[in-house]
C-alpha positions as CSV (number, residue, x, y, z in Angstrom):
1,M,-17.4,14.9,11.8
2,E,-17.8,17.7,14.4
3,F,-15.3,20.0,16.0
4,Y,-15.1,19.9,19.7
5,G,-15.5,23.6,20.4
6,E,-15.2,26.5,18.0
7,Q,-14.6,26.2,14.3
8,P,-10.9,26.8,13.5
9,A,-9.9,30.0,11.8
10,V,-6.9,28.6,10.1
11,D,-6.2,25.4,8.0
12,L,-5.1,22.4,10.0
13,T,-2.9,19.4,9.5
14,Y,-2.9,16.1,11.4
15,S,-0.7,17.1,14.3
16,D,-3.0,20.1,15.0
17,V,-6.0,18.0,15.9
18,F,-7.0,15.0,18.1
19,L,-10.0,12.8,18.5
20,V,-12.3,13.2,21.6
21,P,-13.6,10.0,23.1
22,R,-17.4,9.6,23.2
23,R,-19.9,7.2,24.8
24,S,-19.6,4.1,22.8
25,P,-21.7,1.0,22.3
26,V,-18.8,-0.7,20.5
27,T,-17.1,-3.1,22.9
28,S,-14.5,-4.8,20.7
29,R,-12.2,-3.8,17.9
30,L,-13.3,-6.9,16.1
31,D,-16.8,-5.5,15.8
32,V,-15.5,-2.8,13.5
33,D,-15.8,-3.0,9.7
34,L,-13.1,-1.0,8.0
35,S,-14.4,-1.4,4.4
36,P,-14.1,2.0,2.6
37,R,-17.3,1.6,0.6
38,D,-15.8,3.7,-2.2
39,G,-16.7,1.5,-5.2
40,T,-13.6,-0.6,-4.9
41,A,-13.5,-4.1,-3.5
42,A,-11.1,-3.1,-0.7
43,T,-11.9,-4.2,2.9
44,I,-9.5,-1.9,4.7
45,P,-9.1,1.8,3.9
46,V,-5.5,1.6,2.9
47,V,-4.1,2.4,-0.6
48,S,-0.4,2.3,-1.6
49,A,0.9,5.2,-3.5
50,N,1.7,5.0,-7.2
51,M,5.4,5.7,-6.6
52,N,8.2,3.7,-8.2
53,S,9.8,3.1,-4.9
54,V,6.6,2.0,-3.2
55,T,4.3,-0.1,-5.2
56,G,5.3,-3.0,-7.4
57,A,3.5,-6.3,-8.1
58,R,4.7,-8.0,-5.0
59,L,3.6,-5.2,-2.6
60,A,0.2,-4.9,-4.5
61,A,-0.5,-8.6,-4.1
62,T,0.4,-8.6,-0.4
63,L,-1.7,-5.5,0.3
64,A,-4.8,-6.9,-1.6
65,R,-4.4,-10.2,0.3
66,R,-5.0,-8.2,3.5
67,G,-7.8,-6.1,2.0
68,G,-6.1,-3.0,0.7
69,L,-5.4,-1.7,-2.8
70,G,-2.0,-1.2,-4.5
71,V,-1.7,1.4,-7.3
72,L,1.0,0.5,-9.8
73,P,2.9,3.7,-11.0
74,Q,2.4,5.3,-14.4
75,D,6.2,5.4,-15.0
76,M,6.2,1.6,-15.6
77,P,6.3,0.8,-19.3
78,L,3.0,-0.4,-20.6
79,Q,4.2,-3.9,-21.1
80,E,5.6,-4.1,-17.6
81,L,2.3,-2.7,-16.2
82,D,0.4,-5.4,-18.2
83,A,2.7,-8.1,-16.8
84,A,2.4,-6.8,-13.3
85,I,-1.4,-6.7,-13.3
86,R,-1.6,-10.2,-14.7
87,W,0.9,-11.5,-12.2
88,V,-1.1,-10.1,-9.3
89,K,-4.2,-11.7,-10.7
90,A,-2.4,-15.1,-10.8
91,Q,-1.3,-15.0,-7.1
92,P,-2.9,-17.2,-4.4
93,V,-5.5,-15.5,-2.2
94,P,-5.5,-17.6,1.0
95,W,-1.8,-18.4,0.8
96,D,1.4,-16.4,0.5
97,T,3.2,-16.2,-2.8
98,P,6.2,-18.5,-2.6
99,L,9.6,-16.8,-2.5
100,V,11.7,-19.2,-4.5
101,L,15.4,-19.3,-5.0
102,P,17.6,-22.0,-6.5
103,S,19.8,-24.2,-4.4
104,H,23.0,-22.6,-5.8
105,A,21.9,-19.1,-4.7
106,T,23.9,-17.8,-1.8
107,V,22.9,-16.2,1.5
108,A,24.1,-12.9,0.1
109,D,21.6,-13.3,-2.8
110,A,18.8,-14.0,-0.4
111,A,19.7,-11.1,1.8
112,R,19.0,-8.7,-1.1
113,I,15.3,-9.5,-1.0
114,L,14.7,-10.7,2.6
115,P,16.1,-9.6,5.9
116,A,17.4,-12.1,8.5
117,L,14.3,-12.0,10.6
118,D,11.9,-14.6,11.9
119,G,8.5,-15.1,10.3
120,Y,9.7,-15.5,6.7
121,G,10.9,-18.4,4.7
122,I,12.6,-19.1,1.3
123,V,11.6,-22.1,-0.8
124,V,14.7,-23.7,-2.2
125,A,14.0,-25.4,-5.6
126,D,15.7,-25.8,-8.9
127,A,12.5,-26.0,-11.0
128,P,10.3,-23.3,-12.6
129,V,7.8,-21.9,-10.1
130,E,4.9,-22.6,-12.5
131,G,3.8,-26.2,-12.1
132,M,6.4,-26.9,-9.4
133,S,5.6,-30.1,-7.4
134,I,6.7,-30.9,-3.9
135,D,9.3,-33.3,-5.3
136,D,11.0,-30.3,-6.9
137,V,11.3,-28.5,-3.5
138,R,14.4,-29.2,-1.6
139,G,13.3,-27.4,1.6
140,V,12.5,-24.1,3.2
141,V,15.2,-21.9,4.7
142,P,13.9,-19.8,7.6
143,A,14.9,-16.2,7.0
144,G,16.3,-15.9,10.5
145,R,18.9,-18.5,9.4
146,L,20.5,-16.0,7.0
147,G,21.8,-14.0,9.9
148,S,24.0,-16.8,11.2
149,A,25.3,-18.2,7.9
150,L,28.3,-17.0,5.8
151,P,27.3,-14.7,2.9
152,D,28.8,-17.1,0.4
153,A,27.0,-20.2,1.8
154,R,24.6,-21.9,-0.7
155,L,21.0,-22.1,0.3
156,G,21.0,-25.7,-0.7
157,D,23.6,-26.5,1.9
158,L,21.4,-25.0,4.6
159,I,18.7,-27.6,4.0
160,H,18.7,-30.4,6.4
161,A,15.1,-31.8,6.1
162,R,12.4,-32.3,3.6
163,P,9.8,-29.5,3.5
164,T,6.6,-29.8,5.5
165,A,3.5,-29.6,3.3
166,I,-0.2,-29.3,3.7
167,D,-2.9,-30.0,1.1
168,A,-5.0,-27.0,0.2
169,E,-8.1,-29.2,-0.1
170,D,-7.7,-30.3,3.5
171,V,-7.7,-26.7,4.9
172,T,-11.2,-25.5,5.8
173,D,-10.3,-22.1,7.3
174,A,-7.4,-20.0,8.5
175,R,-7.7,-21.2,12.2
176,Q,-7.3,-24.8,11.1
177,A,-4.3,-23.9,9.0
178,F,-2.7,-22.2,12.0
179,D,-3.3,-25.4,14.1
180,L,-1.8,-27.5,11.3
181,I,1.4,-25.4,11.3
182,V,1.7,-25.5,15.0
183,D,1.2,-29.3,15.1
184,A,4.0,-29.6,12.5
185,A,6.3,-27.6,14.8
186,V,7.6,-25.5,11.9
187,E,7.4,-21.8,11.0
188,T,6.5,-22.1,7.3
189,V,4.8,-24.9,5.3
190,C,4.4,-25.4,1.6
191,V,0.8,-25.5,0.4
192,L,-0.1,-28.0,-2.3
193,S,-3.0,-28.5,-4.7
194,H,-3.1,-31.8,-6.6
195,G,0.6,-32.2,-5.9
196,A,1.6,-28.7,-7.2
197,L,3.1,-25.9,-5.1
198,V,0.5,-23.1,-4.9
199,G,1.8,-21.1,-2.0
200,T,3.4,-21.0,1.4
201,L,1.9,-20.3,4.8
202,S,3.5,-19.2,8.1
203,R,2.0,-19.1,11.5
204,R,1.7,-15.3,11.3
205,S,0.0,-15.4,7.9
206,A,-2.5,-18.0,9.0
207,L,-3.3,-15.9,12.1
208,R,-3.8,-12.8,9.8
209,G,-6.2,-14.9,7.7
210,T,-8.5,-14.9,10.7
211,L,-8.5,-11.1,11.0
212,Y,-8.4,-9.7,7.4
213,R,-10.7,-10.2,4.5
214,P,-8.9,-10.2,1.1
215,A,-9.8,-7.7,-1.5
216,V,-10.9,-9.7,-4.6
217,D,-12.7,-9.1,-7.8
218,A,-15.8,-10.9,-9.1
219,D,-13.8,-13.9,-10.1
220,G,-12.1,-14.2,-6.7
221,R,-8.7,-12.8,-7.8
222,L,-6.7,-10.2,-5.9
223,I,-7.5,-6.6,-6.9
224,V,-5.0,-4.1,-8.2
225,A,-5.1,-0.6,-9.5
226,A,-2.8,1.2,-12.0
227,A,-2.1,4.8,-12.8
228,I,-1.9,6.7,-16.0
229,G,-0.7,10.2,-16.6
230,I,-2.6,12.9,-18.5
231,N,-0.3,13.1,-21.5
232,G,-0.3,11.0,-24.7
233,D,-3.1,8.6,-25.7
234,V,-4.7,8.1,-22.4
235,Q,-7.6,6.1,-23.9
236,A,-5.2,3.6,-25.4
237,K,-3.4,3.2,-22.1
238,A,-6.7,2.8,-20.3
239,R,-7.9,0.1,-22.7
240,A,-4.6,-1.8,-22.4
241,L,-4.9,-1.8,-18.6
242,M,-8.5,-2.9,-18.6
243,A,-7.6,-5.7,-21.0
244,A,-5.0,-6.9,-18.5
245,G,-7.7,-6.9,-15.7
246,V,-7.0,-3.8,-13.7
247,D,-9.7,-3.1,-11.1
248,V,-9.3,0.7,-10.6
249,L,-7.9,3.3,-13.0
250,V,-6.0,6.3,-11.4
251,V,-5.5,9.3,-13.6
252,D,-2.7,11.1,-11.9
253,T,-0.8,14.3,-12.0
254,A,0.7,16.6,-9.4
255,H,-1.7,19.5,-10.2
256,G,-5.0,17.8,-10.8
257,H,-7.1,20.9,-11.2
258,Q,-6.0,21.8,-14.7
259,E,-7.4,21.6,-18.2
260,G,-5.1,18.7,-19.2
261,M,-6.5,16.6,-16.4
262,L,-10.1,17.4,-17.3
263,R,-9.5,16.4,-20.9
264,A,-7.8,13.2,-19.9
265,L,-10.6,12.3,-17.5
266,E,-13.3,12.9,-20.1
267,A,-11.4,10.8,-22.6
268,V,-11.2,7.8,-20.2
269,A,-14.8,8.2,-19.0
270,Q,-15.9,8.0,-22.6
271,L,-14.7,4.4,-22.7
272,D,-17.5,3.5,-20.1
273,V,-14.9,1.5,-18.3
274,G,-17.2,0.0,-15.7
275,I,-14.6,0.3,-12.9
276,P,-13.9,3.1,-10.5
277,I,-11.8,6.0,-11.8
278,A,-9.7,7.9,-9.3
279,A,-8.1,11.3,-10.3
280,G,-6.0,13.9,-8.6
281,N,-4.4,15.6,-6.9
282,V,-6.5,18.6,-5.6
283,V,-7.1,20.3,-2.3
284,T,-10.3,22.3,-2.8
285,A,-14.0,21.7,-3.2
286,E,-13.9,23.4,-6.6
287,G,-11.3,20.9,-7.7
288,V,-13.4,18.0,-6.5
289,H,-16.5,19.4,-8.3
290,D,-14.6,19.7,-11.6
291,L,-12.9,16.3,-11.5
292,I,-16.1,14.5,-10.6
293,G,-17.9,16.3,-13.3
294,A,-15.3,15.1,-15.8
295,G,-15.8,11.5,-14.8
296,A,-14.0,10.7,-11.6
297,S,-15.7,8.7,-8.9
298,I,-12.8,9.0,-6.5
299,V,-10.6,12.1,-6.0
300,K,-7.1,12.1,-4.6
301,V,-6.5,14.9,-2.2
302,G,-3.1,16.3,-1.2
303,V,-0.6,18.7,-2.5
304,G,2.7,18.8,-0.7
305,P,2.3,16.7,2.5
306,G,4.4,13.7,1.3
307,A,7.7,12.9,2.9
308,M,9.5,13.0,-0.5
309,C,7.7,16.1,-1.7
310,T,9.3,19.6,-1.7
311,T,6.4,21.3,-3.5
312,R,5.5,23.6,-0.7
313,M,9.0,24.8,0.0
314,M,9.7,25.3,-3.7
315,T,6.4,26.9,-4.8
316,A,4.4,27.8,-1.7
317,V,1.6,25.8,-3.2
318,G,-0.4,23.3,-1.2
319,R,-2.6,23.1,1.8
320,P,-2.5,21.5,5.3
321,Q,-3.8,18.1,4.8
322,F,-6.5,17.7,7.4
323,S,-8.4,20.8,6.2
324,A,-7.9,19.8,2.6
325,V,-9.5,16.4,3.3
326,L,-12.3,17.9,5.3
327,E,-13.4,20.3,2.7
328,T,-13.0,18.0,-0.3
329,A,-14.7,15.0,1.4
330,Q,-17.8,17.1,2.1
331,A,-17.9,18.3,-1.5
332,A,-17.5,14.8,-2.8
333,R,-20.1,13.4,-0.5
334,M,-22.7,15.9,-1.9
335,M,-21.9,14.6,-5.4
336,G,-22.1,10.9,-4.5
337,A,-18.3,10.4,-4.8
338,H,-15.4,9.8,-2.5
339,V,-11.9,11.0,-1.7
340,W,-8.6,9.4,-0.9
341,A,-6.3,11.3,1.5
342,D,-2.9,11.1,-0.2
343,G,0.1,11.8,1.9
344,G,1.2,13.2,5.2
345,V,0.5,10.1,7.4
346,R,3.3,9.1,9.7
347,Y,1.4,7.4,12.5
348,P,-1.8,5.3,12.8
349,R,-3.4,8.3,14.4
350,D,-3.0,10.2,11.1
351,V,-4.9,7.5,9.2
352,A,-7.7,7.7,11.8
353,L,-7.8,11.5,11.5
354,A,-7.9,11.4,7.7
355,L,-10.9,9.0,7.9
356,A,-12.5,11.3,10.6
357,A,-12.2,14.2,8.1
358,G,-14.2,12.2,5.6
359,A,-11.7,10.2,3.5
360,A,-12.8,6.8,2.3
361,S,-9.3,5.5,2.2
362,V,-5.8,6.8,3.0
363,M,-3.0,6.6,0.4
364,I,0.5,5.8,1.9
365,G,3.8,6.3,0.2
366,S,7.2,6.5,2.0
367,W,5.9,4.6,5.0
368,F,5.5,1.5,2.8
369,A,8.8,2.1,0.9
370,G,10.8,0.7,3.8
371,T,9.2,-2.7,3.7
372,V,10.4,-6.1,2.5
373,E,7.7,-6.1,-0.2
374,A,8.5,-2.7,-1.7
375,P,10.4,-2.6,-5.0
376,G,14.1,-2.6,-5.0
377,E,16.9,-4.5,-3.3
378,L,17.6,-4.5,0.4
379,L,20.7,-2.5,1.1
380,A,22.8,-2.1,4.3
381,D,24.5,0.9,5.7
382,A,27.9,0.9,7.4
383,D,26.3,-0.3,10.7
384,G,24.5,-3.2,8.9
385,R,21.0,-1.6,9.1
386,A,18.8,-2.6,6.3
387,Y,17.2,0.0,4.1
388,K,15.6,0.7,0.7
389,E,15.9,3.7,-1.4
390,S,13.0,6.0,-2.0
391,W,12.5,9.1,-4.1
392,G,9.8,11.6,-5.0
393,M,7.8,11.3,-8.2
394,A,8.7,14.8,-9.3
395,S,12.4,14.5,-8.4
396,T,15.3,14.5,-10.9
397,R,15.6,10.7,-10.6
398,A,11.9,10.2,-11.4
399,V,12.1,12.6,-14.3
400,R,15.0,10.7,-15.8
401,E,13.2,7.4,-15.5
402,R,9.9,8.9,-16.9
403,F,11.5,10.6,-19.9
404,G,14.5,8.3,-20.5
405,R,13.5,7.8,-24.1
406,L,13.5,11.5,-24.9
407,E,16.3,13.2,-26.8
408,V,19.1,14.2,-24.4
409,Y,18.4,18.0,-24.8
410,E,14.7,17.7,-24.1
411,R,15.3,15.4,-21.1
412,A,17.8,17.9,-19.7
413,R,15.3,20.7,-20.0
414,K,12.8,18.8,-18.0
415,E,15.3,18.0,-15.3
416,L,15.7,21.8,-14.7
417,F,12.2,21.9,-13.3
418,A,12.4,18.8,-11.1
419,E,11.2,19.0,-7.5
420,G,11.4,16.5,-4.6
421,I,14.0,14.3,-3.1
422,S,15.9,12.1,-5.5
423,S,17.3,9.7,-3.0
424,S,16.4,8.9,0.6
425,R,17.1,5.9,2.8
426,I,14.0,4.4,4.3
427,Y,15.1,2.0,7.0
428,L,13.3,-1.2,7.7
429,D,11.8,-1.3,11.2
430,P,13.3,-4.4,12.8
431,L,10.0,-4.9,14.6
432,R,7.8,-4.3,11.6
433,P,9.9,-5.1,8.5
434,G,7.0,-6.2,6.3
435,L,4.0,-4.5,4.8
436,E,1.7,-6.7,6.8
437,D,3.5,-5.8,10.0
438,L,2.6,-2.1,9.3
439,L,-0.9,-3.0,8.4
440,D,-1.3,-4.8,11.7
441,M,-0.2,-1.6,13.5
442,I,-2.3,0.7,11.4
443,T,-5.6,-1.2,11.4
444,S,-5.3,-2.0,15.1
445,G,-4.9,1.7,15.9
446,V,-7.8,2.7,13.5
447,R,-10.1,0.0,14.9
448,S,-9.5,1.4,18.4
449,S,-10.2,4.9,17.1
450,F,-13.6,3.7,15.9
451,T,-14.4,2.1,19.3
452,Y,-13.6,5.4,21.0
453,A,-15.9,7.2,18.7
454,G,-18.7,4.6,19.0
455,A,-18.5,3.8,15.2
456,R,-18.7,0.3,13.6
457,T,-18.2,1.4,10.0
458,V,-16.3,4.1,8.1
459,P,-19.5,6.1,7.3
460,E,-20.4,6.0,11.0
461,F,-17.0,7.2,11.9
462,H,-17.4,10.1,9.4
463,E,-20.5,11.1,11.4
464,R,-19.5,10.4,15.0
465,A,-15.9,11.6,15.1
466,H,-15.3,14.6,17.4
467,V,-12.2,16.5,16.7
468,G,-10.4,19.0,18.9
469,L,-7.6,21.5,18.3
470,Q,-4.3,21.2,20.2
471,S,-1.1,23.1,20.7
472,A,2.3,21.8,19.6
473,A,2.9,21.0,23.3
474,G,-0.3,19.0,23.3
475,Y,0.9,17.0,20.4
476,E,4.2,16.3,22.0
477,E,2.5,15.2,25.2
478,G,0.7,12.5,23.3
479,K,4.0,10.9,22.0
480,A,5.5,7.9,23.7
481,L,9.1,8.0,24.7
482,P,11.3,7.1,21.6
483,T,12.4,3.8,23.2
484,S,8.7,2.8,23.4
485,W,8.0,2.9,19.6
């Protein structure tokens, strides 16, 4: 990356800078390869944050199916982490995971996990999902139907036709699958293999299958990462996650440049895990140097830029994110390692700027918390708008969850030092309610950024990006009118 003009004298964040177009030989966004090349099997530079309100098994599987990497949070009990990793590994790669409810479930039950929007479907069946045959499926209720049915209506009563099914063995590629769905004149079909239900597929999902490459391990299964803290027996936790099949270990704490982190990293590295180890968070070249020296191959960068984080206002500690990524990425590159830019992205432009600064991937938190796939039930406000709750990982709510087994006095002491927002409503965007909808917007914008810079790959973008400085008025000038977003 080069600055367009003089080097800045102050640290910068994403709104302070912009990308300058260059003469480009890249004529199509589809000629761009977004693979981060950071030692993971990801094919797009997007990582979901290890936050309780952001990444669960469902979101991790959906993200990997489109090429990204989900990081399960360290606050999950070890047994739940093990189960979540194994569940992700068992999910279909070319098809969507079926969303199954029994026929006696009500519209209100379905509305807690799925909004009344087109493009989604609920499989109605009264048999266990594992080994379910097409004969067990009563039908598929389009999610849009939920908006016109009474809340106490049973899903089984909304079925008026047998489900449409296609055989997985008859599908040669995503384009053919799209044509089969169109020919069937339905929105969602059941996918069968030897008579058993193995997934569902919608028109939109089949179309995405022509644009994204799934992130899979050596055995062709979806990849997933998991986080561990720096306290306790970190080696035992790492062994357990590796036994479950985790693809990336993330050693995580708010202040990554500390002795406790270095000891934990060295302990994990001694296991010779054979998979990437990410660690953080830091904001300086010195921090990167020490974490890589202790065993990390990826360093998480960012202190204070997250939407749920109050660290900077509470402690004055942190650093504007663009400058933090720029310095740390240069340091990591010299040591043959990589950085993930963690936090502070609110638009696709911010993802592109993080990559321009040298990040291999960008970690996203609250932006993904307001999606169908994020953990937690869908709630509705007084005006009927759907939202999910989100909270910071250093907040009082997170501390209570993390230390719930401690003696009451000790837990109360820890709560005195909590930081961050304990509860925030993240509203679903009616136009982009799902994780994949956001990924479409993000990757489309980033691909265009690459074409403007004349870069076909992430490393080329690191080299060719020209970044300029702008005033607050310049940033505002670039915004569309609110009604346009």
